[in-house]
C-alpha positions in Angstrom: 0.0 -0.1 0.0 2.8 2.4 0.8 4.5 1.5 -2.5 1.3 2.5 -4.3 1.1 6.1 -2.5 4.1 6.6 -3.1 3.6 5.9 -7.3 0.1 8.1 -7.3 1.8 10.8 -5.2 5.2 11.1 -7.3 3.0 10.7 -10.6 0.7 13.5 -9.5 3.8 15.7 -8.3 5.5 15.1 -12.1 2.3 15.9 -13.3 1.6 19.5 -11.6 4.8 20.6 -11.3 5.6 21.8 -14.8 1.7 23.4 -14.9 2.7 25.3 -12.0 5.9 26.8 -13.9 3.6 27.3 -16.8 1.1 29.3 -14.8 4.1 31.4 -12.7 5.2 32.6 -16.8 1.8 32.9 -18.0 2.4 30.3 -20.9 -0.2 27.8 -21.4 -3.4 30.0 -21.2 -5.0 28.4 -24.1 -6.3 25.6 -22.0 -4.9 22.8 -24.9 -3.1 21.1 -22.7 -6.4 19.6 -21.0 -7.1 18.1 -24.8 -3.8 16.5 -24.8 -4.3 15.1 -21.6 -7.2 13.4 -22.2 -6.3 12.2 -25.9 -3.1 10.2 -23.8 -5.2 9.1 -21.2 -7.5 7.7 -23.5 -4.9 5.9 -25.6 -2.8 5.1 -22.7 -5.9 3.6 -20.4 -7.7 2.1 -23.1 -4.1 -0.1 -24.5 -3.3 -1.0 -20.4 -7.1 -2.1 -19.7 -7.1 -4.1 -23.0 -3.6 -5.6 -22.8 -4.3 -6.8 -19.3 -7.5 -8.3 -20.6 -6.3 -10.1 -23.6 -3.2 -11.9 -21.2 -6.0 -13.0 -19.3 -8.1 -14.5 -22.1 -5.1 -16.1 -23.6 -3.5 -17.4 -20.9 -6.9 -18.9 -19.8 -7.6 -20.3 -23.0 -4.1 -21.8 -23.1 -4.9 -23.6 -20.0 -8.3 -24.6 -21.0 -7.0 -26.3 -24.2 -4.2 -28.4 -22.2 -6.8 -29.4 -19.5 -9.2 -30.2 -22.1 -7.6 -30.8 -25.8 -10.8 -32.2 -27.2 -12.9 -28.9 -26.5 -10.0 -26.8 -28.2 -12.5 -25.9 -31.3 -14.9 -24.5 -29.0 -12.8 -22.8 -26.5 -10.3 -21.3 -29.7 -14.1 -20.0 -31.1 -14.9 -18.2 -28.4 -11.0 -16.8 -27.5 -11.3 -15.0 -31.2 -14.3 -13.6 -30.5 -13.8 -12.4 -27.2 -10.1 -10.7 -28.6 -11.8 -8.9 -31.0 -14.0 -7.3 -28.5 -11.5 -6.3 -26.5 -9.4 -4.9 -29.3 -12.8 -3.1 -30.5 -12.5 -1.4 -26.6 -8.8 0.2 -27.7 -10.0 1.1 -31.1 -12.5 3.1 -29.1 -9.7 4.9 -26.6 -8.0 5.7 -30.2 -11.3 7.2 -31.6 -11.5 9.5 -28.5 -8.0 9.9 -28.5 -7.8 11.1 -32.4 -11.1 13.3 -31.5 -9.5 15.1 -29.0 -6.2 15.8 -30.4 -7.5 16.9 -33.6 -10.0 19.5 -31.4 -6.2 21.2 -30.2 -6.2 24.4 -31.6 -3.4 25.2 -33.7 
């Protein structure tokens, strides 16, 4: 728990210090940084969640086929369908990231 707290506080500090420096100099007043942070978070969190989901799905399918090789055909069909649905979440995250990115004023 202490390591998680240190990680969260360190990440928050690393994110807020540049914002405070920009506010002191008067830079970055257009508010476009919020769109950039949102785009990065959308793609990053979608990729993270999908990677975890795909890893769990592949591992459990492999374990199931190893236990019962006769059911490999049915498991493989469900595995492919699950991977497609998990990957669609990553594509939605990318789409949201692109929409936010192109909303940033030049």
